[in-house]
C-alpha positions as CSV (number, residue, x, y, z in Angstrom):
1,X,233.7,63.9,93.8
2,X,230.7,63.9,96.1
3,X,228.0,65.7,94.1
4,X,226.6,68.8,95.9
5,X,223.9,68.9,98.0
6,X,222.1,71.9,96.5
7,X,222.5,73.4,93.3
8,X,220.5,74.4,90.2
9,X,217.0,72.6,90.7
10,X,217.3,71.2,93.9
11,X,216.0,72.2,97.4
12,X,217.2,74.3,100.1
13,X,218.4,73.0,103.7
14,X,214.6,74.0,104.9
15,X,213.1,72.7,101.9
16,X,214.6,69.2,102.6
17,X,213.8,69.1,106.2
18,X,210.3,70.1,106.1
19,X,209.9,67.6,103.0
20,X,211.3,64.6,105.2
21,X,209.4,65.7,108.1
22,X,205.9,65.9,106.5
23,X,203.8,67.5,109.3
24,X,206.1,67.1,112.2
25,X,207.3,70.2,113.6
26,X,210.4,71.9,112.1
27,X,213.5,71.0,114.8
28,X,216.4,73.7,114.8
29,X,218.9,71.0,115.9
30,X,218.2,69.1,112.7
31,X,218.1,72.2,110.5
32,X,221.7,73.3,111.6
33,X,222.7,69.4,110.9
34,X,221.5,69.7,107.5
35,X,223.0,73.0,107.2
36,X,226.7,71.6,107.8
37,X,226.2,68.4,106.0
38,X,225.4,70.5,103.1
39,X,228.3,72.7,103.2
40,X,230.8,69.3,103.8
41,X,229.6,68.3,100.5
42,X,229.6,71.1,98.5
43,X,231.2,70.5,95.7
44,X,234.8,73.2,95.5
45,X,234.8,74.1,92.1
46,X,230.7,74.8,92.1
47,X,230.6,76.4,95.8
48,X,227.0,77.2,97.1
49,X,225.8,80.4,95.9
50,X,226.1,83.3,98.6
51,X,222.9,84.7,98.1
52,X,221.2,81.3,99.0
53,X,223.8,80.6,101.8
54,X,222.5,83.9,103.4
55,X,218.8,83.3,102.7
56,X,219.5,79.8,104.6
57,X,221.2,81.8,107.6
58,X,217.9,84.1,107.4
59,X,215.3,81.5,107.5
60,X,217.3,79.8,110.5
61,X,217.5,83.1,112.5
62,X,213.6,83.7,111.9
63,X,213.2,79.9,113.1
64,X,215.2,80.8,116.4
65,X,213.2,84.1,116.8
66,X,209.8,81.9,116.3
67,X,210.6,79.4,118.7
68,X,211.4,81.7,121.1
69,X,208.5,83.8,121.0
70,X,206.5,80.5,121.3
71,X,208.5,79.4,124.5
72,X,208.0,83.0,126.3
73,X,204.3,83.2,125.2
74,X,203.8,79.2,126.9
75,X,205.3,80.7,129.8
76,X,202.8,83.5,130.1
77,X,199.8,80.9,129.7
78,X,200.8,79.2,132.3
79,X,201.6,81.8,134.7
80,X,197.9,83.4,134.0
81,X,196.7,79.6,134.3
82,X,198.3,79.5,137.9
83,X,196.5,83.0,138.6
84,X,193.6,82.0,137.6
85,X,193.4,78.9,139.4
86,X,194.7,80.8,142.5
87,X,192.0,83.1,142.3
88,X,189.4,80.0,141.9
89,X,190.7,78.8,145.5
90,X,190.4,82.0,147.6
91,X,186.6,81.8,146.3
92,X,186.2,79.0,148.8
93,X,183.8,79.6,151.4
94,X,182.4,82.2,149.6
95,X,178.4,82.3,148.7
96,X,178.5,81.6,145.2
97,X,175.2,82.3,142.7
98,X,175.8,80.2,139.4
99,X,174.1,78.8,136.5
100,X,172.1,75.7,138.0
101,X,168.5,74.0,139.3
102,X,169.0,73.0,142.8
103,X,168.5,74.6,146.0
104,X,169.1,73.4,149.6
105,X,167.1,73.7,152.5
106,X,167.9,72.5,156.0
107,X,164.7,71.1,157.2
108,X,163.7,74.0,159.9
109,X,161.3,76.1,157.7
110,X,164.1,78.9,156.5
111,X,163.3,79.9,153.4
112,X,165.6,79.4,150.1
113,X,165.7,81.5,147.2
114,X,165.0,80.2,143.9
115,X,166.0,82.5,141.2
116,X,165.6,82.2,137.6
117,X,165.8,84.5,134.5
118,X,162.5,84.5,131.8
119,X,163.5,85.2,128.2
120,X,160.0,87.0,127.8
121,X,157.3,88.0,129.6
122,X,154.9,85.1,130.8
123,X,151.2,84.7,131.6
124,X,151.9,81.8,133.3
125,X,154.6,80.4,135.4
126,X,155.2,77.1,137.4
127,X,157.8,76.5,139.8
128,X,157.9,72.5,140.7
129,X,160.1,71.5,143.4
130,X,161.2,67.7,143.6
131,X,163.0,65.7,146.0
132,X,166.0,63.3,145.2
133,X,163.7,60.8,144.0
134,X,162.3,63.0,141.8
135,X,158.8,63.3,143.4
136,X,157.3,66.4,143.2
137,X,156.5,67.8,146.8
138,X,155.5,71.5,146.1
139,X,154.0,73.2,143.0
140,X,153.9,77.3,143.1
141,X,152.0,78.8,140.5
142,X,153.4,82.1,140.1
143,X,150.7,83.9,137.1
144,X,152.2,86.6,135.2
145,X,155.6,87.6,135.3
146,X,157.8,90.0,133.1
147,X,160.9,89.4,131.5
148,X,164.1,89.6,133.4
149,X,165.2,87.7,136.8
150,X,162.3,86.4,138.7
151,X,163.3,86.2,142.4
152,X,161.1,84.0,145.1
153,X,161.8,81.9,148.0
154,X,160.7,78.5,149.1
155,X,159.7,78.0,152.5
156,X,161.2,74.2,152.5
157,X,157.2,73.1,152.7
158,X,155.2,70.7,150.7
159,X,152.3,71.3,149.2
160,X,150.3,69.8,152.1
161,X,152.5,72.3,154.4
162,X,154.6,70.0,155.9
163,X,158.3,70.6,156.4
164,X,160.4,69.0,154.4
165,X,163.4,67.2,155.5
166,X,166.8,68.9,155.0
167,X,168.7,68.0,151.6
168,X,168.8,68.7,147.9
169,X,166.0,69.5,145.8
170,X,165.9,69.8,141.9
171,X,163.6,73.2,140.8
172,X,162.3,73.2,137.6
173,X,160.5,76.4,136.1
174,X,158.2,76.5,133.1
175,X,156.6,79.4,131.6
176,X,154.2,80.6,128.5
177,X,153.1,83.3,126.9
178,X,149.9,84.9,125.7
179,X,149.7,82.7,123.0
180,X,150.5,79.9,124.6
181,X,154.2,79.3,123.4
182,X,156.8,78.5,126.1
183,X,159.0,81.4,127.5
184,X,162.8,80.4,127.7
185,X,164.1,79.6,131.5
186,X,167.7,80.1,132.7
187,X,167.7,79.3,136.3
188,X,170.4,80.0,139.1
189,X,171.4,78.6,142.3
190,X,173.1,79.8,145.3
191,X,175.1,77.8,147.8
192,X,178.9,78.1,149.6
193,X,181.4,77.1,147.3
194,X,183.0,74.0,149.2
195,X,185.8,73.3,146.8
196,X,187.2,73.8,143.7
197,X,189.0,70.9,141.5
198,X,191.1,71.4,138.6
199,X,190.6,67.4,137.3
200,X,188.8,68.4,133.8
201,X,191.8,71.2,133.2
202,X,189.9,74.2,134.1
203,X,188.6,75.4,137.1
204,X,185.0,73.8,138.4
205,X,183.1,75.4,141.5
206,X,181.5,72.5,143.8
207,X,178.8,74.1,146.3
208,X,178.0,72.7,149.1
209,X,174.0,72.0,147.9
210,X,175.9,69.5,145.1
211,X,175.7,71.2,142.1
212,X,179.3,71.2,140.4
213,X,179.9,74.1,137.4
214,X,182.7,75.7,135.7
215,X,183.7,79.0,137.0
216,X,182.7,80.6,133.8
217,X,179.0,79.9,135.0
218,X,179.6,81.9,138.0
219,X,177.0,84.9,138.2
220,X,177.7,86.4,141.4
221,X,180.1,86.0,145.0
222,X,179.3,87.2,148.1
223,X,181.2,87.3,151.4
224,X,179.4,84.9,154.1
225,X,177.6,86.7,157.0
226,X,178.8,86.2,160.5
227,X,176.6,83.9,162.8
228,X,174.4,86.5,164.8
229,X,175.1,85.7,168.5
230,X,172.3,86.2,171.5
231,X,172.9,88.3,173.8
């Protein structure tokens, strides 16, 4: 006579399955197969205890419900990700202000904004602008500044007063307080959103000034102004 799979001191179908699978996720098909085999091989003279059988069915029911909930949550997560991606794509063409330290000029002398945030009051603030070769072309001594957002405009000229060629420039801001200690600075940059990429698993905004930042670094969005027409 075949020995029963379950009985005093033995494991239940669920326990046997999880012990065999180790850290592998529980599979409902394997659970049912094991449960059927348990019923086929039980000792007719010592049938399985009703309470244990009901408990195993309850375990299977809980498993089914949990898998259903997980499936629905995965569906909702995918839908939310799709909506977020669609919203990010709709920003293409908008003017965005993001965390970054690059600015772009067109070479005509039109001013470009330079924005940064100071964590505290500063008595000495310096803005250094470098070209793509890393050479400092303009140094602006701003003196004392209050804590918070500072907004200035660079006219696109060098220290000698010459127009710098069109392109992207790096801005470095340093600040010190009255004790000579450095003040923490966070910088911002503004540009048109040229495209949105998703190859990193999340939306990345790529601006026309060469800056690429995750959408979480987006600070402000503005609608581009229509070109003015001369009469």
